C-alpha positions in Angstrom: 0.0 0.1 0.0 1.4 3.4 -1.2 0.6 6.7 0.5 0.9 9.8 -1.7 2.3 12.8 0.0 0.2 16.1 -0.6 1.8 19.3 0.3 0.0 21.7 2.6 -1.4 24.8 1.1 -2.6 27.9 2.7 -5.1 30.3 1.0 -5.4 33.8 2.3 -8.5 36.0 1.4 -7.6 39.3 0.0 -9.7 42.5 0.5 -10.1 45.6 -1.9 -8.3 48.3 0.0 -8.4 51.1 -2.8 -11.9 51.3 -4.1 -11.3 54.8 -5.7 -8.4 53.5 -7.7 -10.5 50.5 -9.0 -13.4 52.7 -10.0 -11.0 55.1 -11.9 -9.5 52.0 -13.8 -12.9 50.6 -14.5 -13.9 54.1 -16.0 -10.9 54.3 -18.1 -11.5 51.1 -19.6 -15.2 52.0 -20.2 -14.2 55.3 -21.9 -11.7 53.4 -24.2 -14.5 51.0 -25.3 -16.9 53.9 -25.8 -14.3 55.9 -27.9 -13.8 52.9 -30.2 -17.6 52.5 -30.6 -17.8 56.2 -31.9 -21.4 56.8 -30.7 -23.6 59.3 -32.5 -25.8 61.4 -30.2 -28.6 63.5 -31.3 -29.0 67.0 -30.0 -31.5 69.7 -30.4 -30.5 72.8 -32.3 -30.4 75.0 -29.1 -28.2 72.5 -27.2 -25.9 71.8 -30.2 -25.4 75.6 -30.8 -24.6 76.1 -27.0 -22.0 73.4 -27.3 -20.4 73.9 -30.7 -21.3 77.5 -31.7 -22.6 78.8 -35.2 -23.6 76.4 -37.9 -23.3 76.6 -41.7 -26.4 74.7 -43.1 -27.1 73.8 -46.7 -30.7 72.8 -47.3 -31.0 70.4 -50.3 -34.6 70.6 -51.5 -35.7 68.2 -54.1 -38.1 69.9 -56.7 -38.1 67.1 -59.3 -41.3 66.1 -61.0 -41.7 63.0 -58.6 -42.1 65.4 -55.6 -45.6 66.4 -57.2 -46.9 63.1 -55.9 -49.7 63.4 -53.4 -48.6 65.6 -50.5 -44.8 65.0 -51.0 -44.1 68.7 -51.8 -46.1 70.2 -48.9 -44.3 67.9 -46.6 -40.9 68.7 -48.1 -41.6 72.4 -47.7 -42.6 71.9 -44.1 -39.4 69.9 -43.4 -37.4 72.8 -44.8 -39.1 75.3 -42.8 -38.5 73.2 -39.7 -34.8 73.4 -40.3 -34.9 77.1 -40.8 -37.0 77.7 -37.7 -34.4 75.7 -35.7 -31.6 78.0 -36.5 -30.0 80.2 -33.9 -29.2 83.9 -34.6 -25.5 82.9 -35.3 -26.4 80.2 -37.7 -26.4 80.6 -41.5 -28.4 78.6 -44.1 -28.3 78.1 -47.9 -31.3 76.9 -49.7 -30.5 74.7 -52.9 -33.2 73.5 -55.2 -32.4 70.4 -57.2 -33.7 68.1 -59.8 -31.7 67.2 -62.8 -29.4 70.0 -61.9 -28.8 71.9 -58.8 -28.8 75.7 -58.1 -28.5 78.0 -55.1 -32.1 79.6 -54.6 -31.0 81.5 -51.5 -27.3 82.2 -50.6 -26.0 81.7 -47.2 -28.0 84.1 -44.8 -29.1 84.2 -41.2 -32.4 85.8 -42.2 -35.0 83.2 -41.5 -37.7 85.3 -42.9 -36.1 85.5 -46.3 -35.3 81.7 -46.1 -39.0 80.8 -45.3 -40.3 83.1 -48.2 -37.9 81.4 -50.6 -39.2 78.0 -49.7 -42.7 79.0 -50.1 -42.1 80.4 -53.5 -40.4 77.3 -54.8 -42.4 75.0 -56.9 -42.1 71.4 -58.4 -40.3 71.3 -61.7 -40.7 68.8 -64.6 -37.0 67.4 -64.3 -35.7 64.1 -63.3 -34.1 63.5 -59.9 -30.2 63.5 -59.8 -28.5 63.6 -56.3 -24.9 64.0 -57.5 -25.1 67.6 -58.6 -26.8 68.7 -55.4 -24.4 66.9 -53.0 -21.3 68.2 -55.0 -22.7 71.8 -54.8 -23.3 71.4 -51.0 -19.7 70.1 -50.6 -18.4 73.3 -52.5 -20.5 75.6 -50.4 -19.5 74.2 -47.1 -15.7 73.8 -48.3 -15.7 77.6 -48.6 -17.2 78.4 -45.2 -15.0 79.4 -42.4 -17.5 78.1 -39.8 -16.4 74.9 -38.2 -19.8 73.2 -37.7 -21.3 72.4 -41.2 -24.4 70.6 -41.9 -26.3 69.2 -44.9 -30.0 68.5 -44.7 -31.2 66.4 -47.8 -34.9 66.5 -48.3 -36.4 64.3 -50.9 -38.6 61.3 -51.8 -35.3 59.5 -52.7 -36.1 58.1 -56.2 -33.9 55.1 -56.9 -33.2 56.4 -60.4 -31.5 59.5 -58.8 -28.4 57.6 -57.8 -26.1 56.8 -60.7 -23.3 55.2 -58.7 -20.7 57.8 -59.9 -21.5 60.7 -57.6 -18.0 60.8 -56.2 -18.7 63.1 -53.4 -16.5 63.1 -50.4 -17.3 65.1 -47.2 -14.5 65.5 -44.7 -14.7 64.8 -41.0 -16.8 67.5 -39.2 -19.6 67.7 -41.9 -22.8 65.9 -41.2 -25.6 64.9 -43.5 -29.2 64.5 -42.3 -31.7 62.8 -44.7 -35.3 63.6 -44.6 -37.6 61.4 -46.5 -41.1 62.3 -47.6 -41.7 59.2 -49.7 -45.0 57.4 -49.3 -44.8 53.6 -48.3 -46.9 52.6 -51.2 -47.5 54.4 -54.5 -50.0 54.4 -57.3 -48.9 56.0 -60.4 -50.0 55.5 -64.1 -48.1 57.6 -66.7 -48.3 58.3 -70.4 -44.6 58.4 -71.4 -45.0 58.4 -75.1 -47.3 58.7 -78.2 -46.6 57.2 -81.7 -48.3 57.9 -85.1 -48.9 55.7 -88.1 -50.0 57.5 -91.3 -52.1 56.2 -94.2 -53.9 57.8 -97.1 -57.5 57.1 -98.1 -59.5 58.9 -100.8 -56.8 61.7 -101.1 -57.0 62.2 -97.3 -54.3 61.4 -94.7 -55.6 59.2 -91.8 -53.7 59.0 -88.4 -53.6 56.1 -86.0 -52.4 57.1 -82.5 -50.8 54.6 -80.1 -50.3 55.8 -76.5 -47.7 54.1 -74.4 -48.7 53.4 -70.8 -46.3 52.9 -67.8 -47.4 51.6 -64.5 -44.9 52.8 -61.8 -47.0 51.8 -58.8 -47.0 49.0 -56.5 -50.4 47.5 -57.6 -51.8 46.5 -61.0 -54.3 48.9 -62.5 -57.3 47.4 -64.1 -59.9 48.8 -66.6 -58.5 52.4 -66.5 -60.0 54.9 -69.0 -57.6 56.2 -71.7 -59.0 59.0 -73.8 -57.9 60.5 -77.2 -58.8 64.1 -77.7 -58.2 66.1 -80.8 -58.7 69.8 -81.1 -60.9 69.8 -77.9 -63.1 67.0 -79.2 -63.1 63.6 -77.5 -62.5 61.2 -80.2 -62.4 57.8 -78.4 -62.0 56.2 -74.9 -60.4 52.8 -74.5 -60.1 50.7 -71.3 -56.5 49.5 -70.3 -55.0 47.2 -67.6 -51.3 47.3 -66.7 -49.5 45.0 -64.2 -47.4 46.6 -61.4 -44.1 48.2 -62.5 -44.9 47.2 -66.1 -45.8 48.9 -69.4 -48.6 48.6 -72.0 -50.1 50.5 -74.9 -53.5 51.4 -76.3 -54.1 51.9 -80.0 -57.0 54.1 -81.1 -59.1 54.0 -84.3 -57.8 56.1 -87.2 -59.0 59.6 -87.6 -58.8 62.0 -90.6 -56.4 64.8 -90.4 -58.3 67.8 -91.7 -56.4 70.9 -90.8 -52.8 72.1 -91.1 -52.1 71.3 -87.5 -54.1 69.2 -84.9 -53.7 69.6 -81.3 -54.3 66.4 -79.4 -53.8 64.9 -75.8 -54.0 61.5 -74.2 -55.4 61.3 -70.7 -55.2 58.1 -68.6 -56.9 57.6 -65.3 -56.4 59.6 -62.1 -53.9 59.0 -59.4 -52.0 61.2 -56.7 -49.6 62.4 -59.4 -51.7 63.8 -62.2 -48.8 65.7 -64.1 -47.9 62.5 -66.0 -51.4 61.3 -66.7 -51.6 63.5 -69.7 -49.5 63.7 -72.9 -50.0 66.6 -75.3 -48.9 66.6 -79.0 -49.4 68.3 -82.2 -49.6 66.5 -85.5 -49.2 68.1 -88.8 -49.9 66.7 -92.3 -47.0 64.9 -93.8 -45.2 66.9 -96.5 -42.6 65.3 -98.8 -39.0 66.4 -98.4 -37.9 68.3 -101.5 -34.6 67.0 -102.6 -32.2 68.0 -105.5 -30.1 65.2 -106.8 -27.1 66.9 -108.6 -24.9 64.8 -110.9 -22.8 65.2 -114.0 -25.9 65.1 -116.2 -24.4 62.9 -119.0 -24.4 59.9 -116.7 -28.1 59.6 -115.8 -27.7 55.9 -114.6 -25.4 56.9 -111.8 -28.2 58.5 -109.7 -30.9 56.0 -110.7 -30.5 53.7 -107.8 -30.3 56.5 -105.2 -33.5 58.1 -106.7 -35.3 54.7 -106.6 -34.3 54.1 -103.0 -35.5 57.6 -101.9 -38.8 57.1 -103.8 -39.6 54.0 -101.5 -39.5 56.0 -98.2 -42.7 56.9 -96.6 -41.7 58.4 -93.2 -40.9 60.8 -94.6 -41.5 60.8 -98.3 -39.1 62.5 -100.8 -39.7 64.5 -103.8 -36.7 63.9 -105.9 -35.5 66.0 -108.8 -32.4 65.1 -110.7 -30.5 68.1 -112.2 -27.1 68.5 -113.8 -24.5 70.4 -111.8 -24.2 72.9 -114.8 -28.0 73.5 -114.8 -28.2 74.5 -111.1 -29.2 78.0 -110.4 -28.9 80.0 -107.1 -32.7 80.1 -107.0 -32.9 76.3 -107.1 -31.4 76.2 -103.6 -34.3 78.3 -102.1 -36.9 75.6 -103.3 -35.0 72.6 -101.8 -34.7 71.2 -98.3 -31.8 68.8 -99.1 -29.1 68.9 -101.8 -27.2 65.7 -102.7 -24.0 66.2 -104.8 -23.6 62.6 -106.3 -20.0 62.3 -107.6 -20.1 65.5 -109.6 -18.2 68.8 -110.0 -19.0 71.6 -107.6 -22.1 73.4 -109.1 -20.9 76.8 -110.4 -24.3 78.3 -109.1 -23.3 77.2 -105.6 -20.2 79.2 -105.4 -20.0 82.8 -103.9 -21.3 81.5 -100.5 -24.6 80.4 -102.0 -24.3 76.8 -100.7 -22.9 78.0 -97.4 -26.0 80.3 -96.8 -28.2 77.3 -97.8 -26.7 75.1 -95.1 -26.7 77.9 -92.6 -30.4 78.4 -93.0 -31.0 74.7 -92.2 -30.6 73.1 -95.5 -29.4 69.5 -95.7 -26.1 68.8 -97.8 -24.8 65.3 -98.6 -21.7 65.0 -100.6 -21.0 61.6 -102.3 -17.4 61.8 -103.5 -15.9 60.0 -106.3 -13.7 60.3 -109.3 -15.6 63.3 -110.7 -15.9 65.2 -107.5 -14.3 68.6 -107.4 -14.4 71.1 -104.5 -13.0 74.7 -104.6 -10.7 76.0 -101.9 -13.0 78.8 -101.0 -15.7 76.4 -100.0 -13.4 74.2 -97.8 -15.3 74.8 -94.6 -18.2 73.0 -95.9 -16.3 69.7 -96.6 -14.8 68.0 -93.5 -12.0 66.6 -95.3 -9.6 67.1 -98.2 -10.1 65.3 -101.7 -7.1 63.1 -102.7 -6.5 60.6 -105.4 -8.8 57.8 -106.1 -7.9 54.5 -104.5 -9.3 51.2 -105.9 -10.4 48.9 -103.2 -12.0 46.3 -105.4 -9.0 44.1 -105.1 -6.5 43.6 -102.2 -7.0 44.8 -98.7 -10.2 46.6 -97.7 -10.2 50.1 -96.3 -11.5 51.6 -93.2 -12.9 55.0 -92.2 
């Protein structure tokens, strides 16, 4: 039988003698943890001003077309007024209105009355939403300010299409951004984004078929919505349409006869909290052929035959083609034409002296088809974006590139 020897141990209880030192060390550890956590504390305007002094504020107010939905614009204006009313006498604010672009509506001022008046005067525009220009302008404004406390308040419905992913805005430490959303949790919006026309002739009269494009940007499908075509104040036809959520559709109306020189029309589709895009207004005019002068050497009539035949096939628009020799062109002939085509021919003598240049400056079209018979005077060089050289035969060997 073996007996194991166990050494004798004595344990002494220790008591905390320096409570103050222990508490100081625990507090130091807690402060280190809090510093690494970087907590964000919200403070009221008065308390913040008392702690940090004056503020430079930029209010970015979205006035794009989507802000016309329901009460979005009224809520956005109220939010901007709330920022202004929270200013202290030492604060300054700049009002920036933005849609596709951004502009300073009211430069930096401490006058709250003027700022509120500017907010009240502002209206919803017809532009799209782009956040990049507004954020860059705010960065520039705050970057020039000598005030240390700088803030940006962004008020918008935050349309997803407003972000492009290439804004490249970098705010330094010390600048804060507060986002105020006025978006609705659920939307209902049917829009008419486009209208197309198909033309046909019947008994010497032009008949128009109108097709309206529909886009449902809402979260629910729309069913049996009335879509109405109106021409010159007279309701022509009403069709019913159904479009799934976040989808597109179209409605085609019965042909109508175009009787006047210009017909004013509109498409109206349903009713929702954003009426601005429920209507599409247009003007349709009778189709007129494009008068075109096909200028060639005159002794080679076959050279322009295929071009004239190809232009004659077109219907949108139609072309009225007249072939004429370069030597038979007169200065008056340019006044009667919309387009002049110089098809591998000498420069028309009648086009010299600035006649052709003035024709182009008035909006006339000019197409130059160069070839072995093409000549061009030095005095008209600004009309031809290139310099004529020797003819190169590419029918054999390596092909060329332009």
